[in-house]
ZAMARGU-4260 file (C-alpha; in steps of 0.2 Angstrom, whole numbers, plus 5000, padded with zeros to 4 digits):
<rodrens>
0) 5033/4477/4875 | 5018/4483/4885 | 5001/4487/4879 | 5003/4506/4881 | 5019/4507/4871
5) 5012/4496/4857 | 4997/4507/4856 | 5008/4523/4855 | 5018/4516/4841 | 5002/4511/4831
10) 4996/4529/4833 | 5013/4536/4828 | 5012/4525/4812 | 4995/4531/4808 | 5000/4549/4811
15) 5015/4547/4799 | 5004/4538/4786 | 4991/4552/4787 | 5004/4565/4785 | 5012/4556/4770
20) 4995/4554/4761 | 4990/4572/4765 | 5007/4579/4758 | 5004/4568/4742 | 4987/4576/4740
25) 4992/4593/4744 | 5008/4594/4733 | 5003/4581/4719 | 4985/4583/4717 | 4979/4599/4724
30) 4995/4608/4719 | 4991/4605/4700 | 4973/4612/4703 | 4980/4627/4712 | 4992/4630/4697
35) 4978/4629/4685 | 4967/4641/4695 | 4982/4653/4696 | 4984/4652/4677 | 4965/4656/4675
40) 4966/4670/4688 | 4981/4677/4678 | 4971/4676/4662 | 4956/4685/4669 | 4967/4698/4677
45) 4975/4701/4660 | 4958/4703/4651 | 4950/4713/4665 | 4941/4729/4659 | 4940/4745/4668
50) 4922/4750/4672 | 4924/4766/4663 | 4931/4758/4648 | 4917/4745/4648 | 4904/4759/4649
55) 4912/4767/4634 | 4912/4751/4624 | 4893/4749/4629 | 4889/4766/4622 | 4898/4762/4606
60) 4889/4746/4604 | 4872/4754/4607 | 4876/4767/4595 | 4881/4754/4581 | 4865/4744/4586
65) 4854/4760/4583 | 4863/4763/4567 | 4860/4745/4561 | 4842/4746/4566 | 4840/4763/4557
70) 4847/4754/4541 | 4835/4740/4543 | 4820/4751/4547 | 4823/4761/4531 | 4823/4745/4520
75) 4807/4742/4511 | 4805/4725/4518 | 4811/4716/4533 | 4811/4697/4538 | 4806/4695/4556
80) 4812/4682/4568 | 4801/4667/4572 | 4785/4674/4566 | 4769/4668/4573 | 4757/4660/4561
85) 4742/4670/4570 | 4749/4687/4565 | 4744/4686/4547 | 4726/4684/4552 | 4727/4700/4562
90) 4736/4708/4547 | 4722/4704/4535 | 4708/4709/4547 | 4716/4726/4549 | 4719/4728/4530
95) 4700/4724/4525 | 4694/4737/4538 | 4684/4750/4528 | 4681/4739/4513 | 4663/4737/4506
100) 4651/4724/4515 | 4651/4715/4498 | 4670/4711/4500 | 4673/4694/4509 | 4690/4686/4513
105) 4693/4668/4519 | 4710/4663/4526 | 4716/4645/4528 | 4733/4641/4535 | 4742/4628/4524
110) 4759/4624/4530 | 4777/4630/4535 | 4791/4628/4522 | 4809/4632/4520 | 4816/4644/4506
115) 4835/4643/4506 | 4840/4651/4523 | 4823/4658/4527 | 4806/4650/4531 | 4788/4655/4526
120) 4770/4652/4532 | 4759/4647/4517 | 4741/4653/4517 | 4727/4651/4505 | 4715/4666/4503
125) 4699/4666/4493 | 4683/4677/4493 | 4675/4690/4483 | 4673/4709/4482 | 4674/4724/4472
130) 4689/4725/4460 | 4697/4740/4469 | 4695/4731/4486 | 4704/4716/4479 | 4717/4727/4472
135) 4720/4736/4488 | 4721/4719/4497 | 4735/4713/4485 | 4744/4729/4487 | 4744/4728/4506
140) 4751/4711/4506 | 4764/4715/4493 | 4769/4731/4501 | 4769/4726/4519 | 4785/4729/4529
145) 4787/4711/4535 | 4790/4702/4518 | 4774/4694/4511 | 4773/4688/4493 | 4758/4683/4483
150) 4763/4666/4475 | 4748/4662/4464 | 4732/4671/4461 | 4717/4668/4450 | 4701/4679/4446
155) 4684/4677/4440 | 4668/4688/4436 | 4654/4688/4448 | 4637/4697/4447 | 4627/4700/4463
160) 4610/4707/4463 | 4604/4717/4478 | 4587/4709/4483 | 4580/4726/4489 | 4583/4738/4474
165) 4588/4725/4461 | 4604/4735/4457 | 4617/4723/4450 | 4634/4723/4459 | 4649/4718/4448
170) 4661/4709/4459 | 4677/4699/4457 | 4680/4682/4464 | 4698/4677/4469 | 4709/4664/4475
175) 4727/4666/4480 | 4742/4658/4489 | 4752/4670/4500 | 4770/4667/4507 | 4774/4676/4524
180) 4793/4675/4527 | 4802/4674/4543 | 4819/4669/4549 | 4827/4661/4564 | 4840/4675/4565
185) 4836/4693/4571 | 4848/4701/4559 | 4835/4704/4546 | 4823/4715/4556 | 4824/4730/4567
190) 4820/4729/4586 | 4805/4741/4583 | 4792/4737/4570 | 4784/4750/4560 | 4772/4746/4546
195) 4773/4753/4528 | 4760/4765/4521 | 4748/4752/4514 | 4735/4765/4507 | 4733/4766/4488
200) 4721/4775/4476 | 4708/4766/4465 | 4712/4760/4447 | 4702/4756/4432 | 4691/4741/4435
205) 4696/4729/4421 | 4683/4716/4426 | 4668/4729/4424 | 4658/4724/4409 | 4658/4737/4395
210) 4641/4732/4389 | 4629/4726/4402 | 4611/4718/4401 | 4607/4724/4418 | 4601/4742/4419
215) 4599/4750/4436 | 4581/4755/4441 | 4576/4773/4443 | 4576/4772/4462 | 4579/4791/4464
220) 4564/4796/4454 | 4575/4806/4441 | 4568/4812/4424 | 4567/4797/4412 | 4572/4805/4395
225) 4564/4791/4385 | 4546/4797/4381 | 4550/4814/4389 | 4544/4831/4381 | 4552/4848/4382
230) 4538/4860/4388 | 4548/4876/4390 | 4565/4885/4391 | 4567/4897/4405 | 4582/4907/4411
235) 4584/4895/4426 | 4584/4879/4415 | 4573/4868/4405 | 4555/4863/4410 | 4551/4845/4405
240) 4538/4831/4407 | 4540/4812/4407 | 4528/4800/4399 | 4519/4798/4415 | 4515/4817/4416
245) 4528/4821/4430 | 4536/4838/4427 | 4554/4843/4430 | 4564/4859/4430 | 4582/4855/4427
250) 4598/4864/4421 | 4614/4860/4412 | 4625/4847/4421 | 4610/4840/4431 | 4608/4821/4432
255) 4594/4812/4424 | 4590/4794/4424 | 4605/4785/4416 | 4613/4801/4411 | 4615/4820/4412
260) 4608/4836/4403 | 4623/4842/4394 | 4617/4857/4384 | 4602/4870/4383 | 4602/4878/4366
265) 4591/4893/4368 | 4594/4898/4350 | 4587/4882/4343 | 4575/4879/4357 | 4582/4862/4361
270) 4591/4852/4375 | 4603/4838/4373 | 4606/4823/4385 | 4620/4810/4386 | 4613/4793/4392
275) 4623/4777/4397 | 4612/4762/4393 | 4622/4748/4400 | 4638/4753/4392 | 4630/4760/4376
280) 4632/4779/4375 | 4617/4787/4367 | 4614/4806/4363 | 4596/4812/4365 | 4590/4829/4359
285) 4573/4836/4363 | 4565/4851/4355 | 4550/4862/4358 | 4536/4859/4346 | 4531/4873/4334
290) 4516/4877/4344 | 4526/4879/4360 | 4538/4890/4350 | 4524/4901/4344 | 4518/4903/4362
</rodrens>
């Protein structure tokens, strides 16, 4: 056998081998993949949705989402998703806006803890202020749309005297732990956040002393009834002089030092005052002297 024929036979054998291997790959290996892809295509075609139908489904889902958001928005409290620990600082800063300058609040972040399926940030608050400012702060925390709870709270009395006029300020010191709740799920809060109305009126100050040692000074120069003398009664009111010789013309309801002129009795030529001396209520009556009445 010559060299040319031998080479031809070798090439023929290689060609047959390639064809056999190619057929095995196409029909055995690739065939199963093609069948699998056909099944997937068949399944996709079966689940294919018409664009018009898809748009209708989207409108229905959007309407239901808006309805659920409305339900969540109308709830008194919501639990937001993955709440930042910084947000509570901003909340307190907004809440104390407008409070007295004597009211101070310090905030310390403590830790993050889990409560059943929810989580919460724990903060420690302490400070001082007027009783009603502290009350409004607690009300704002407890009434906030995003769920916050005062876990523990303690109060104490604090008297602060103004260095300029010497008027005592009766304050309340406080310390409280606050839990700010959040969730890892978005199902407990609406997409749009709207805060509750956190404004509230004043209430009776239970820490204000009923009887006080401190009596505010007479910085307004009002009539001091102690040692005062009734000089005359005129149609416009009563004419009086204090123990320093200063004269005053006042009428019913007008303020005097520590109280008010409550009554002018023209028949008995007298005037009556109600004074509040550090929580002790005292009634003072002044009458014209006999010599003044004769005049």
